[in-house]
All heavy atoms as a GROMACS GRO file, in nm:
protein
  619
    1MET      N    1   0.081  -0.119   0.002
    1MET     CA    2   0.004   0.001   0.001
    1MET      C    3   0.086   0.123   0.000
    1MET      O    4   0.193   0.132   0.065
    1MET     CB    5  -0.091  -0.001   0.130
    1MET     CG    6  -0.172   0.120   0.144
    1MET     SD    7  -0.259   0.134   0.299
    1MET     CE    8  -0.366  -0.010   0.280
    2ARG      N    9   0.046   0.225  -0.067
    2ARG     CA   10   0.127   0.353  -0.078
    2ARG      C   11   0.129   0.414   0.062
    2ARG      O   12   0.033   0.400   0.139
    2ARG     CB   13   0.058   0.445  -0.176
    2ARG     CG   14   0.074   0.396  -0.322
    2ARG     CD   15  -0.010   0.489  -0.414
    2ARG     NE   16   0.016   0.641  -0.387
    2ARG     CZ   17   0.094   0.715  -0.475
    2ARG    NH1   18   0.143   0.659  -0.574
    2ARG    NH2   19   0.110   0.842  -0.443
    3LEU      N   20   0.235   0.491   0.083
    3LEU     CA   21   0.249   0.558   0.213
    3LEU      C   22   0.140   0.658   0.239
    3LEU      O   23   0.084   0.659   0.349
    3LEU     CB   24   0.391   0.625   0.212
    3LEU     CG   25   0.424   0.710   0.346
    3LEU    CD1   26   0.408   0.627   0.460
    3LEU    CD2   27   0.558   0.773   0.331
    4ASP      N   28   0.106   0.738   0.140
    4ASP     CA   29   0.002   0.837   0.159
    4ASP      C   30  -0.135   0.777   0.194
    4ASP      O   31  -0.206   0.818   0.279
    4ASP     CB   32  -0.007   0.941   0.051
    4ASP     CG   33  -0.045   0.871  -0.087
    4ASP    OD1   34  -0.030   0.749  -0.098
    4ASP    OD2   35  -0.075   0.944  -0.185
    5LYS      N   36  -0.167   0.659   0.124
    5LYS     CA   37  -0.287   0.593   0.157
    5LYS      C   38  -0.289   0.532   0.296
    5LYS      O   39  -0.389   0.536   0.371
    5LYS     CB   40  -0.310   0.492   0.056
    5LYS     CG   41  -0.460   0.425   0.065
    5LYS     CD   42  -0.493   0.339  -0.049
    5LYS     CE   43  -0.631   0.271  -0.023
    5LYS     NZ   44  -0.676   0.186  -0.134
    6PHE      N   45  -0.173   0.474   0.334
    6PHE     CA   46  -0.160   0.416   0.469
    6PHE      C   47  -0.187   0.521   0.581
    6PHE      O   48  -0.260   0.494   0.678
    6PHE     CB   49  -0.028   0.352   0.489
    6PHE     CG   50  -0.017   0.288   0.635
    6PHE    CD1   51  -0.072   0.173   0.663
    6PHE    CD2   52   0.056   0.364   0.726
    6PHE    CE1   53  -0.050   0.124   0.794
    6PHE    CE2   54   0.066   0.317   0.858
    6PHE     CZ   55   0.016   0.195   0.892
    7LEU      N   56  -0.130   0.640   0.557
    7LEU     CA   57  -0.142   0.747   0.657
    7LEU      C   58  -0.291   0.784   0.671
    7LEU      O   59  -0.340   0.821   0.777
    7LEU     CB   60  -0.058   0.867   0.620
    7LEU     CG   61   0.085   0.841   0.632
    7LEU    CD1   62   0.164   0.960   0.566
    7LEU    CD2   63   0.136   0.827   0.775
    8LYS      N   64  -0.361   0.787   0.555
    8LYS     CA   65  -0.508   0.817   0.569
    8LYS      C   66  -0.590   0.703   0.622
    8LYS      O   67  -0.673   0.726   0.708
    8LYS     CB   68  -0.556   0.848   0.419
    8LYS     CG   69  -0.701   0.893   0.421
    8LYS     CD   70  -0.768   0.854   0.300
    8LYS     CE   71  -0.918   0.893   0.293
    8LYS     NZ   72  -0.998   0.797   0.373
    9VAL      N   73  -0.566   0.574   0.580
    9VAL     CA   74  -0.642   0.468   0.632
    9VAL      C   75  -0.618   0.448   0.778
    9VAL      O   76  -0.714   0.413   0.855
    9VAL     CB   77  -0.604   0.335   0.556
    9VAL    CG1   78  -0.663   0.216   0.616
    9VAL    CG2   79  -0.653   0.355   0.413
   10SER      N   80  -0.500   0.466   0.831
   10SER     CA   81  -0.476   0.453   0.970
   10SER      C   82  -0.513   0.574   1.049
   10SER      O   83  -0.500   0.574   1.172
   10SER     CB   84  -0.324   0.427   0.984
   10SER     OG   85  -0.248   0.542   0.948
   11ARG      N   86  -0.553   0.682   0.989
   11ARG     CA   87  -0.603   0.802   1.044
   11ARG      C   88  -0.492   0.877   1.112
   11ARG      O   89  -0.517   0.950   1.210
   11ARG     CB   90  -0.724   0.774   1.136
   11ARG     CG   91  -0.848   0.747   1.054
   11ARG     CD   92  -0.960   0.698   1.138
   11ARG     NE   93  -1.090   0.693   1.062
   11ARG     CZ   94  -1.121   0.595   0.975
   11ARG    NH1   95  -1.036   0.499   0.958
   11ARG    NH2   96  -1.237   0.591   0.922
   12LEU      N   97  -0.370   0.852   1.081
   12LEU     CA   98  -0.260   0.939   1.127
   12LEU      C   99  -0.266   1.068   1.066
   12LEU      O  100  -0.227   1.170   1.137
   12LEU     CB  101  -0.125   0.870   1.106
   12LEU     CG  102  -0.094   0.744   1.180
   12LEU    CD1  103   0.034   0.669   1.123
   12LEU    CD2  104  -0.067   0.776   1.324
   13ILE      N  105  -0.308   1.084   0.946
   13ILE     CA  106  -0.333   1.212   0.887
   13ILE      C  107  -0.473   1.200   0.818
   13ILE      O  108  -0.509   1.103   0.765
   13ILE     CB  109  -0.228   1.241   0.768
   13ILE    CG1  110  -0.088   1.252   0.832
   13ILE    CG2  111  -0.261   1.362   0.689
   13ILE    CD1  112   0.022   1.279   0.735
   14LYS      N  113  -0.547   1.316   0.839
   14LYS     CA  114  -0.690   1.316   0.807
   14LYS      C  115  -0.726   1.292   0.659
   14LYS      O  116  -0.812   1.219   0.625
   14LYS     CB  117  -0.750   1.438   0.857
   14LYS     CG  118  -0.904   1.436   0.859
   14LYS     CD  119  -0.958   1.568   0.917
   14LYS     CE  120  -1.109   1.566   0.921
   14LYS     NZ  121  -1.159   1.678   0.998
   15ARG      N  122  -0.643   1.359   0.570
   15ARG     CA  123  -0.678   1.351   0.422
   15ARG      C  124  -0.563   1.300   0.347
   15ARG      O  125  -0.444   1.331   0.386
   15ARG     CB  126  -0.720   1.491   0.371
   15ARG     CG  127  -0.850   1.529   0.426
   15ARG     CD  128  -0.906   1.658   0.369
   15ARG     NE  129  -1.042   1.694   0.414
   15ARG     CZ  130  -1.060   1.784   0.506
   15ARG    NH1  131  -0.962   1.842   0.554
   15ARG    NH2  132  -1.180   1.809   0.545
   16ARG      N  133  -0.586   1.230   0.238
   16ARG     CA  134  -0.480   1.176   0.156
   16ARG      C  135  -0.398   1.281   0.094
   16ARG      O  136  -0.277   1.275   0.078
   16ARG     CB  137  -0.536   1.082   0.059
   16ARG     CG  138  -0.426   0.999  -0.018
   16ARG     CD  139  -0.484   0.886  -0.094
   16ARG     NE  140  -0.382   0.822  -0.167
   16ARG     CZ  141  -0.402   0.716  -0.249
   16ARG    NH1  142  -0.528   0.666  -0.255
   16ARG    NH2  143  -0.312   0.658  -0.320
   17THR      N  144  -0.464   1.393   0.044
   17THR     CA  145  -0.390   1.505  -0.023
   17THR      C  146  -0.298   1.567   0.078
   17THR      O  147  -0.183   1.605   0.042
   17THR     CB  148  -0.489   1.609  -0.063
   17THR    OG1  149  -0.574   1.656   0.027
   17THR    CG2  150  -0.563   1.554  -0.183
   18VAL      N  151  -0.329   1.583   0.206
   18VAL     CA  152  -0.242   1.637   0.313
   18VAL      C  153  -0.131   1.540   0.338
   18VAL      O  154  -0.009   1.586   0.346
   18VAL     CB  155  -0.319   1.662   0.443
   18VAL    CG1  156  -0.229   1.706   0.558
   18VAL    CG2  157  -0.430   1.761   0.421
   19ALA      N  158  -0.155   1.414   0.334
   19ALA     CA  159  -0.045   1.316   0.347
   19ALA      C  160   0.050   1.317   0.232
   19ALA      O  161   0.175   1.313   0.250
   19ALA     CB  162  -0.107   1.179   0.364
   20ASN      N  163  -0.007   1.339   0.105
   20ASN     CA  164   0.073   1.351  -0.013
   20ASN      C  165   0.169   1.470   0.000
   20ASN      O  166   0.293   1.466  -0.032
   20ASN     CB  167  -0.013   1.349  -0.131
   20ASN     CG  168   0.069   1.314  -0.262
   20ASN    OD1  169   0.183   1.330  -0.271
   20ASN    ND2  170  -0.012   1.259  -0.352
   21GLU      N  171   0.112   1.583   0.039
   21GLU     CA  172   0.183   1.708   0.049
   21GLU      C  173   0.298   1.698   0.160
   21GLU      O  174   0.410   1.750   0.147
   21GLU     CB  175   0.099   1.831   0.076
   21GLU     CG  176   0.006   1.860  -0.038
   21GLU     CD  177  -0.103   1.957  -0.002
   21GLU    OE1  178  -0.110   2.004   0.117
   21GLU    OE2  179  -0.182   1.991  -0.090
   22ALA      N  180   0.269   1.625   0.272
   22ALA     CA  181   0.365   1.608   0.378
   22ALA      C  182   0.483   1.520   0.330
   22ALA      O  183   0.595   1.553   0.357
   22ALA     CB  184   0.295   1.543   0.500
   23CYS      N  185   0.452   1.427   0.251
   23CYS     CA  186   0.560   1.341   0.198
   23CYS      C  187   0.646   1.423   0.098
   23CYS      O  188   0.768   1.419   0.102
   23CYS     CB  189   0.502   1.214   0.115
   23CYS     SG  190   0.418   1.098   0.230
   24ASP      N  191   0.579   1.498   0.013
   24ASP     CA  192   0.650   1.584  -0.086
   24ASP      C  193   0.746   1.689  -0.010
   24ASP      O  194   0.845   1.729  -0.065
   24ASP     CB  195   0.559   1.650  -0.183
   24ASP     CG  196   0.493   1.553  -0.287
   24ASP    OD1  197   0.546   1.444  -0.289
   24ASP    OD2  198   0.385   1.590  -0.337
   25GLY      N  199   0.691   1.732   0.101
   25GLY     CA  200   0.766   1.836   0.178
   25GLY      C  201   0.875   1.776   0.264
   25GLY      O  202   0.941   1.856   0.341
   26GLY      N  203   0.891   1.650   0.263
   26GLY     CA  204   0.998   1.586   0.345
   26GLY      C  205   0.970   1.573   0.484
   26GLY      O  206   1.054   1.562   0.577
   27ARG      N  207   0.839   1.586   0.528
   27ARG     CA  208   0.802   1.571   0.673
   27ARG      C  209   0.772   1.434   0.712
   27ARG      O  210   0.752   1.413   0.841
   27ARG     CB  211   0.676   1.653   0.689
   27ARG     CG  212   0.698   1.806   0.665
   27ARG     CD  213   0.578   1.880   0.707
   27ARG     NE  214   0.601   2.025   0.667
   27ARG     CZ  215   0.509   2.102   0.614
   27ARG    NH1  216   0.394   2.049   0.581
   27ARG    NH2  217   0.536   2.223   0.597
   28ILE      N  218   0.778   1.340   0.625
   28ILE     CA  219   0.753   1.192   0.664
   28ILE      C  220   0.880   1.118   0.625
   28ILE      O  221   0.929   1.130   0.520
   28ILE     CB  222   0.638   1.130   0.580
   28ILE    CG1  223   0.512   1.221   0.578
   28ILE    CG2  224   0.604   0.996   0.623
   28ILE    CD1  225   0.450   1.230   0.722
   29SER      N  226   0.928   1.042   0.727
   29SER     CA  227   1.047   0.958   0.698
   29SER      C  228   1.013   0.810   0.731
   29SER      O  229   0.934   0.785   0.826
   29SER     CB  230   1.170   1.006   0.777
   29SER     OG  231   1.147   1.006   0.908
   30VAL      N  232   1.070   0.720   0.664
   30VAL     CA  233   1.049   0.573   0.684
   30VAL      C  234   1.184   0.519   0.709
   30VAL      O  235   1.271   0.522   0.626
   30VAL     CB  236   0.984   0.508   0.557
   30VAL    CG1  237   0.965   0.360   0.590
   30VAL    CG2  238   0.850   0.571   0.528
   31ASN      N  239   1.199   0.447   0.829
   31ASN     CA  240   1.323   0.390   0.867
   31ASN      C  241   1.434   0.484   0.859
   31ASN      O  242   1.548   0.449   0.812
   31ASN     CB  243   1.350   0.264   0.781
   31ASN     CG  244   1.240   0.169   0.798
   31ASN    OD1  245   1.183   0.143   0.904
   31ASN    ND2  246   1.206   0.092   0.686
   32GLY      N  247   1.411   0.606   0.905
   32GLY     CA  248   1.520   0.708   0.904
   32GLY      C  249   1.546   0.786   0.777
   32GLY      O  250   1.637   0.868   0.775
   33LYS      N  251   1.483   0.756   0.666
   33LYS     CA  252   1.506   0.816   0.539
   33LYS      C  253   1.379   0.887   0.493
   33LYS      O  254   1.269   0.836   0.504
   33LYS     CB  255   1.544   0.718   0.427
   33LYS     CG  256   1.674   0.647   0.475
   33LYS     CD  257   1.703   0.541   0.370
   33LYS     CE  258   1.827   0.458   0.416
   33LYS     NZ  259   1.856   0.341   0.330
   34PRO      N  260   1.390   1.005   0.429
   34PRO     CA  261   1.272   1.070   0.376
   34PRO      C  262   1.208   0.983   0.266
   34PRO      O  263   1.269   0.917   0.192
   34PRO     CB  264   1.327   1.200   0.308
   34PRO     CG  265   1.461   1.216   0.375
   34PRO     CD  266   1.512   1.085   0.408
   35ALA      N  267   1.074   0.980   0.271
   35ALA     CA  268   1.001   0.887   0.180
   35ALA      C  269   0.906   0.957   0.085
   35ALA      O  270   0.850   1.066   0.136
   35ALA     CB  271   0.924   0.786   0.258
   36LYS      N  272   0.886   0.915  -0.023
   36LYS     CA  273   0.783   0.974  -0.119
   36LYS      C  274   0.652   0.906  -0.088
   36LYS      O  275   0.642   0.813  -0.024
   36LYS     CB  276   0.827   0.943  -0.264
   36LYS     CG  277   0.952   1.015  -0.306
   36LYS     CD  278   0.982   0.992  -0.454
   36LYS     CE  279   1.104   1.071  -0.494
   36LYS     NZ  280   1.119   1.058  -0.632
   37ALA      N  281   0.544   0.972  -0.140
   37ALA     CA  282   0.406   0.925  -0.110
   37ALA      C  283   0.386   0.784  -0.176
   37ALA      O  284   0.306   0.710  -0.134
   37ALA     CB  285   0.314   1.017  -0.175
   38SER      N  286   0.470   0.754  -0.278
   38SER     CA  287   0.446   0.626  -0.348
   38SER      C  288   0.527   0.508  -0.275
   38SER      O  289   0.525   0.399  -0.335
   38SER     CB  290   0.509   0.641  -0.491
   38SER     OG  291   0.639   0.673  -0.501
   39TYR      N  292   0.594   0.534  -0.170
   39TYR     CA  293   0.670   0.424  -0.105
   39TYR      C  294   0.579   0.316  -0.061
   39TYR      O  295   0.461   0.341  -0.014
   39TYR     CB  296   0.735   0.485   0.024
   39TYR     CG  297   0.803   0.386   0.114
   39TYR    CD1  298   0.926   0.340   0.076
   39TYR    CD2  299   0.740   0.333   0.226
   39TYR    CE1  300   0.987   0.244   0.156
   39TYR    CE2  301   0.805   0.232   0.298
   39TYR     CZ  302   0.927   0.184   0.264
   39TYR     OH  303   0.984   0.089   0.340
   40ASP      N  304   0.613   0.193  -0.078
   40ASP     CA  305   0.528   0.077  -0.048
   40ASP      C  306   0.550   0.038   0.098
   40ASP      O  307   0.651  -0.011   0.136
   40ASP     CB  308   0.572  -0.039  -0.136
   40ASP     CG  309   0.480  -0.165  -0.124
   40ASP    OD1  310   0.356  -0.139  -0.089
   40ASP    OD2  311   0.524  -0.273  -0.143
   41VAL      N  312   0.449   0.067   0.180
   41VAL     CA  313   0.457   0.044   0.329
   41VAL      C  314   0.449  -0.103   0.354
   41VAL      O  315   0.367  -0.177   0.296
   41VAL     CB  316   0.338   0.114   0.400
   41VAL    CG1  317   0.342   0.087   0.545
   41VAL    CG2  318   0.354   0.261   0.374
   42LYS      N  319   0.540  -0.151   0.451
   42LYS     CA  320   0.546  -0.293   0.491
   42LYS      C  321   0.536  -0.306   0.638
   42LYS      O  322   0.570  -0.210   0.709
   42LYS     CB  323   0.668  -0.365   0.434
   42LYS     CG  324   0.689  -0.360   0.280
   42LYS     CD  325   0.818  -0.412   0.242
   42LYS     CE  326   0.930  -0.320   0.224
   42LYS     NZ  327   0.904  -0.188   0.161
   43VAL      N  328   0.496  -0.413   0.685
   43VAL     CA  329   0.486  -0.442   0.830
   43VAL      C  330   0.621  -0.433   0.888
   43VAL      O  331   0.713  -0.492   0.831
   43VAL     CB  332   0.414  -0.572   0.864
   43VAL    CG1  333   0.431  -0.603   1.008
   43VAL    CG2  334   0.271  -0.578   0.817
   44GLY      N  335   0.641  -0.354   0.991
   44GLY     CA  336   0.768  -0.348   1.061
   44GLY      C  337   0.838  -0.211   1.025
   44GLY      O  338   0.934  -0.172   1.090
   45ASP      N  339   0.790  -0.140   0.924
   45ASP     CA  340   0.846  -0.012   0.891
   45ASP      C  341   0.829   0.086   1.010
   45ASP      O  342   0.718   0.081   1.075
   45ASP     CB  343   0.785   0.042   0.769
   45ASP     CG  344   0.838  -0.014   0.642
   45ASP    OD1  345   0.941  -0.078   0.643
   45ASP    OD2  346   0.767   0.004   0.535
   46GLU      N  347   0.922   0.171   1.034
   46GLU     CA  348   0.912   0.278   1.133
   46GLU      C  349   0.888   0.415   1.067
   46GLU      O  350   0.970   0.450   0.986
   46GLU     CB  351   1.030   0.281   1.233
   46GLU     CG  352   1.032   0.158   1.315
   46GLU     CD  353   1.143   0.173   1.418
   46GLU    OE1  354   1.199   0.285   1.440
   46GLU    OE2  355   1.174   0.066   1.485
   47LEU      N  356   0.778   0.479   1.097
   47LEU     CA  357   0.748   0.606   1.030
   47LEU      C  358   0.771   0.722   1.128
   47LEU      O  359   0.735   0.698   1.257
   47LEU     CB  360   0.603   0.607   0.988
   47LEU     CG  361   0.545   0.490   0.904
   47LEU    CD1  362   0.392   0.514   0.877
   47LEU    CD2  363   0.624   0.482   0.784
   48GLU      N  364   0.820   0.825   1.083
   48GLU     CA  365   0.837   0.947   1.168
   48GLU      C  366   0.769   1.061   1.094
   48GLU      O  367   0.791   1.091   0.985
   48GLU     CB  368   0.979   0.978   1.189
   48GLU     CG  369   1.003   1.074   1.306
   48GLU     CD  370   1.142   1.077   1.348
   48GLU    OE1  371   1.228   0.985   1.328
   48GLU    OE2  372   1.182   1.182   1.415
   49ILE      N  373   0.674   1.122   1.173
   49ILE     CA  374   0.588   1.227   1.112
   49ILE      C  375   0.612   1.360   1.184
   49ILE      O  376   0.600   1.369   1.308
   49ILE     CB  377   0.430   1.188   1.120
   49ILE    CG1  378   0.412   1.049   1.060
   49ILE    CG2  379   0.344   1.288   1.067
   49ILE    CD1  380   0.281   0.984   1.101
   50HIS      N  381   0.662   1.456   1.104
   50HIS     CA  382   0.690   1.586   1.158
   50HIS      C  383   0.581   1.688   1.114
   50HIS      O  384   0.610   1.759   1.008
   50HIS     CB  385   0.825   1.636   1.109
   50HIS     CG  386   0.941   1.547   1.158
   50HIS    ND1  387   0.998   1.552   1.267
   50HIS    CD2  388   0.996   1.444   1.086
   50HIS    CE1  389   1.094   1.463   1.290
   50HIS    NE2  390   1.092   1.391   1.167
   51LEU      N  391   0.467   1.692   1.176
   51LEU     CA  392   0.364   1.790   1.136
   51LEU      C  393   0.342   1.895   1.246
   51LEU      O  394   0.296   2.005   1.209
   51LEU     CB  395   0.238   1.721   1.105
   51LEU     CG  396   0.233   1.638   0.976
   51LEU    CD1  397   0.094   1.575   0.957
   51LEU    CD2  398   0.263   1.730   0.852
   52GLY      N  399   0.377   1.872   1.360
   52GLY     CA  400   0.349   1.966   1.464
   52GLY      C  401   0.477   1.993   1.542
   52GLY      O  402   0.587   1.971   1.492
   53ALA      N  403   0.470   2.043   1.664
   53ALA     CA  404   0.579   2.074   1.740
   53ALA      C  405   0.656   1.937   1.788
   53ALA      O  406   0.782   1.940   1.793
   53ALA     CB  407   0.547   2.150   1.866
   54ASN      N  408   0.579   1.834   1.813
   54ASN     CA  409   0.636   1.711   1.854
   54ASN      C  410   0.626   1.605   1.740
   54ASN      O  411   0.520   1.576   1.689
   54ASN     CB  412   0.565   1.649   1.977
   54ASN     CG  413   0.580   1.753   2.096
   54ASN    OD1  414   0.682   1.816   2.113
   54ASN    ND2  415   0.472   1.756   2.179
   55PRO      N  416   0.742   1.550   1.693
   55PRO     CA  417   0.735   1.444   1.592
   55PRO      C  418   0.669   1.313   1.655
   55PRO      O  419   0.681   1.294   1.772
   55PRO     CB  420   0.879   1.421   1.545
   55PRO     CG  421   0.960   1.472   1.669
   55PRO     CD  422   0.875   1.577   1.733
   56LEU      N  423   0.601   1.250   1.568
   56LEU     CA  424   0.534   1.116   1.611
   56LEU      C  425   0.604   0.998   1.538
   56LEU      O  426   0.621   1.004   1.418
   56LEU     CB  427   0.387   1.126   1.561
   56LEU     CG  428   0.305   1.002   1.590
   56LEU    CD1  429   0.288   0.979   1.741
   56LEU    CD2  430   0.167   1.013   1.519
   57ARG      N  431   0.642   0.909   1.619
   57ARG     CA  432   0.708   0.792   1.565
   57ARG      C  433   0.622   0.669   1.591
   57ARG      O  434   0.573   0.642   1.697
   57ARG     CB  435   0.844   0.762   1.641
   57ARG     CG  436   0.955   0.868   1.601
   57ARG     CD  437   1.083   0.828   1.672
   57ARG     NE  438   1.131   0.697   1.624
   57ARG     CZ  439   1.191   0.604   1.708
   57ARG    NH1  440   1.197   0.619   1.835
   57ARG    NH2  441   1.220   0.484   1.659
   58VAL      N  442   0.591   0.592   1.488
   58VAL     CA  443   0.510   0.473   1.490
   58VAL      C  444   0.568   0.356   1.420
   58VAL      O  445   0.650   0.385   1.322
   58VAL     CB  446   0.371   0.496   1.438
   58VAL    CG1  447   0.292   0.603   1.516
   58VAL    CG2  448   0.370   0.538   1.287
   59ARG      N  449   0.538   0.233   1.457
   59ARG     CA  450   0.578   0.119   1.382
   59ARG      C  451   0.451   0.056   1.317
   59ARG      O  452   0.349   0.040   1.388
   59ARG     CB  453   0.646   0.013   1.480
   59ARG     CG  454   0.674  -0.115   1.404
   59ARG     CD  455   0.753  -0.212   1.498
   59ARG     NE  456   0.882  -0.167   1.510
   59ARG     CZ  457   0.940  -0.150   1.630
   59ARG    NH1  458   0.881  -0.191   1.737
   59ARG    NH2  459   1.060  -0.110   1.642
   60VAL      N  460   0.461   0.018   1.191
   60VAL     CA  461   0.350  -0.037   1.122
   60VAL      C  462   0.331  -0.183   1.166
   60VAL      O  463   0.423  -0.269   1.173
   60VAL     CB  464   0.378  -0.036   0.966
   60VAL    CG1  465   0.264  -0.103   0.892
   60VAL    CG2  466   0.398   0.104   0.920
   61GLU      N  467   0.209  -0.214   1.221
   61GLU     CA  468   0.176  -0.342   1.266
   61GLU      C  469   0.092  -0.423   1.176
   61GLU      O  470   0.098  -0.543   1.168
   61GLU     CB  471   0.092  -0.329   1.402
   61GLU     CG  472   0.172  -0.265   1.517
   61GLU     CD  473   0.288  -0.350   1.563
   61GLU    OE1  474   0.276  -0.474   1.570
   61GLU    OE2  475   0.396  -0.299   1.600
   62ALA      N  476   0.021  -0.359   1.089
   62ALA     CA  477  -0.065  -0.428   0.983
   62ALA      C  478  -0.092  -0.336   0.867
   62ALA      O  479  -0.091  -0.208   0.881
   62ALA     CB  480  -0.194  -0.466   1.042
   63VAL      N  481  -0.112  -0.395   0.747
   63VAL     CA  482  -0.147  -0.314   0.634
   63VAL      C  483  -0.268  -0.372   0.567
   63VAL      O  484  -0.273  -0.484   0.518
   63VAL     CB  485  -0.031  -0.316   0.529
   63VAL    CG1  486  -0.067  -0.237   0.402
   63VAL    CG2  487   0.102  -0.264   0.592
   64VAL      N  488  -0.377  -0.298   0.581
   64VAL     CA  489  -0.506  -0.346   0.518
   64VAL      C  490  -0.564  -0.233   0.437
   64VAL      O  491  -0.541  -0.114   0.466
   64VAL     CB  492  -0.606  -0.386   0.626
   64VAL    CG1  493  -0.563  -0.511   0.699
   64VAL    CG2  494  -0.634  -0.276   0.720
   65GLU      N  495  -0.637  -0.259   0.336
   65GLU     CA  496  -0.698  -0.163   0.240
   65GLU      C  497  -0.810  -0.076   0.311
   65GLU      O  498  -0.809   0.034   0.286
   65GLU     CB  499  -0.750  -0.227   0.117
   65GLU     CG  500  -0.645  -0.287   0.028
   65GLU     CD  501  -0.561  -0.175  -0.033
   65GLU    OE1  502  -0.617  -0.069  -0.080
   65GLU    OE2  503  -0.436  -0.201  -0.049
   66HIS      N  504  -0.899  -0.147   0.378
   66HIS     CA  505  -1.010  -0.077   0.443
   66HIS      C  506  -1.024  -0.121   0.589
   66HIS      O  507  -1.004  -0.234   0.620
   66HIS     CB  508  -1.141  -0.105   0.374
   66HIS     CG  509  -1.140  -0.083   0.229
   66HIS    ND1  510  -1.151   0.049   0.177
   66HIS    CD2  511  -1.126  -0.155   0.118
   66HIS    CE1  512  -1.143   0.046   0.051
   66HIS    NE2  513  -1.127  -0.074   0.007
   67VAL      N  514  -1.044  -0.025   0.678
   67VAL     CA  515  -1.057  -0.048   0.815
   67VAL      C  516  -1.155   0.053   0.869
   67VAL      O  517  -1.162   0.170   0.824
   67VAL     CB  518  -0.923  -0.042   0.892
   67VAL    CG1  519  -0.857   0.087   0.885
   67VAL    CG2  520  -0.933  -0.107   1.024
   68GLY      N  521  -1.226   0.014   0.973
   68GLY     CA  522  -1.319   0.112   1.039
   68GLY      C  523  -1.253   0.200   1.135
   68GLY      O  524  -1.129   0.183   1.162
   69LYS      N  525  -1.328   0.294   1.185
   69LYS     CA  526  -1.274   0.389   1.282
   69LYS      C  527  -1.212   0.324   1.406
   69LYS      O  528  -1.105   0.369   1.452
   69LYS     CB  529  -1.385   0.492   1.322
   69LYS     CG  530  -1.333   0.617   1.387
   69LYS     CD  531  -1.449   0.698   1.435
   69LYS     CE  532  -1.558   0.733   1.324
   69LYS     NZ  533  -1.651   0.824   1.368
   70GLU      N  534  -1.275   0.214   1.455
   70GLU     CA  535  -1.235   0.153   1.570
   70GLU      C  536  -1.103   0.073   1.551
   70GLU      O  537  -1.020   0.064   1.644
   70GLU     CB  538  -1.339   0.054   1.619
   70GLU     CG  539  -1.469   0.124   1.662
   70GLU     CD  540  -1.559   0.152   1.541
   70GLU    OE1  541  -1.537   0.094   1.437
   70GLU    OE2  542  -1.640   0.243   1.551
   71GLY      N  543  -1.083   0.020   1.431
   71GLY     CA  544  -0.965  -0.063   1.400
   71GLY      C  545  -0.850   0.008   1.343
   71GLY      O  546  -0.741  -0.044   1.329
   72ALA      N  547  -0.865   0.142   1.325
   72ALA     CA  548  -0.751   0.218   1.267
   72ALA      C  549  -0.627   0.223   1.352
   72ALA      O  550  -0.520   0.208   1.307
   72ALA     CB  551  -0.796   0.363   1.241
   73SER      N  552  -0.650   0.233   1.485
   73SER     CA  553  -0.538   0.241   1.573
   73SER      C  554  -0.457   0.106   1.591
   73SER      O  555  -0.348   0.104   1.644
   73SER     CB  556  -0.579   0.288   1.711
   73SER     OG  557  -0.662   0.193   1.773
   74GLU      N  558  -0.520   0.000   1.542
   74GLU     CA  559  -0.452  -0.134   1.551
   74GLU      C  560  -0.352  -0.148   1.432
   74GLU      O  561  -0.272  -0.245   1.426
   74GLU     CB  562  -0.550  -0.242   1.546
   74GLU     CG  563  -0.638  -0.240   1.665
   74GLU     CD  564  -0.754  -0.340   1.660
   74GLU    OE1  565  -0.760  -0.426   1.573
   74GLU    OE2  566  -0.842  -0.335   1.752
   75LEU      N  567  -0.343  -0.062   1.336
   75LEU     CA  568  -0.255  -0.071   1.219
   75LEU      C  569  -0.120  -0.026   1.259
   75LEU      O  570  -0.021  -0.050   1.186
   75LEU     CB  571  -0.307   0.014   1.102
   75LEU     CG  572  -0.439  -0.019   1.051
   75LEU    CD1  573  -0.481   0.070   0.933
   75LEU    CD2  574  -0.439  -0.167   1.006
   76TYR      N  575  -0.098   0.049   1.371
   76TYR     CA  576   0.030   0.097   1.411
   76TYR      C  577   0.043   0.096   1.563
   76TYR      O  578  -0.051   0.081   1.631
   76TYR     CB  579   0.055   0.236   1.361
   76TYR     CG  580  -0.047   0.338   1.409
   76TYR    CD1  581  -0.023   0.409   1.530
   76TYR    CD2  582  -0.165   0.362   1.347
   76TYR    CE1  583  -0.112   0.501   1.575
   76TYR    CE2  584  -0.261   0.443   1.395
   76TYR     CZ  585  -0.233   0.525   1.516
   76TYR     OH  586  -0.327   0.616   1.556
   77ARG      N  587   0.172   0.109   1.604
   77ARG     CA  588   0.205   0.121   1.746
   77ARG      C  589   0.291   0.243   1.765
   77ARG      O  590   0.390   0.255   1.698
   77ARG     CB  591   0.273  -0.003   1.799
   77ARG     CG  592   0.295   0.003   1.956
   77ARG     CD  593   0.352  -0.134   1.997
   77ARG     NE  594   0.466  -0.167   1.913
   77ARG     CZ  595   0.569  -0.244   1.950
   77ARG    NH1  596   0.572  -0.287   2.072
   77ARG    NH2  597   0.668  -0.262   1.868
   78VAL      N  598   0.254   0.327   1.867
   78VAL     CA  599   0.335   0.450   1.889
   78VAL      C  600   0.460   0.416   1.963
   78VAL      O  601   0.458   0.345   2.051
   78VAL     CB  602   0.251   0.558   1.964
   78VAL    CG1  603   0.335   0.678   2.002
   78VAL    CG2  604   0.127   0.589   1.896
   79LEU      N  605   0.575   0.467   1.919
   79LEU     CA  606   0.698   0.442   1.978
   79LEU      C  607   0.744   0.564   2.055
   79LEU      O  608   0.712   0.677   2.029
   79LEU     CB  609   0.810   0.418   1.872
   79LEU     CG  610   0.778   0.294   1.774
   79LEU    CD1  611   0.888   0.292   1.664
   79LEU    CD2  612   0.779   0.167   1.855
   80PRO      N  613   0.822   0.539   2.167
   80PRO     CA  614   0.866   0.649   2.253
   80PRO      C  615   0.969   0.742   2.182
   80PRO      O  616   1.022   0.706   2.088
   80PRO     CB  617   0.927   0.586   2.370
   80PRO     CG  618   0.958   0.447   2.327
   80PRO     CD  619   0.867   0.420   2.218
   0.00000   0.00000   0.00000
């Protein structure tokens, strides 16, 4: 699954266009490297999101095409 779509499906970022712009702006890194929106997300990848004052680090736990609001937080685990 594309990185921008994963960010939207997991509800880490509200809209896919915002996720796409964040990737293009270099605000999203995967495993310590800046990633494009077309990056293929895999289980075990560590994402770092720099959108506010505090960066958010998460590890991808599952990759699914469609998930409900309740199951979105099960797609990732927040890292310290």
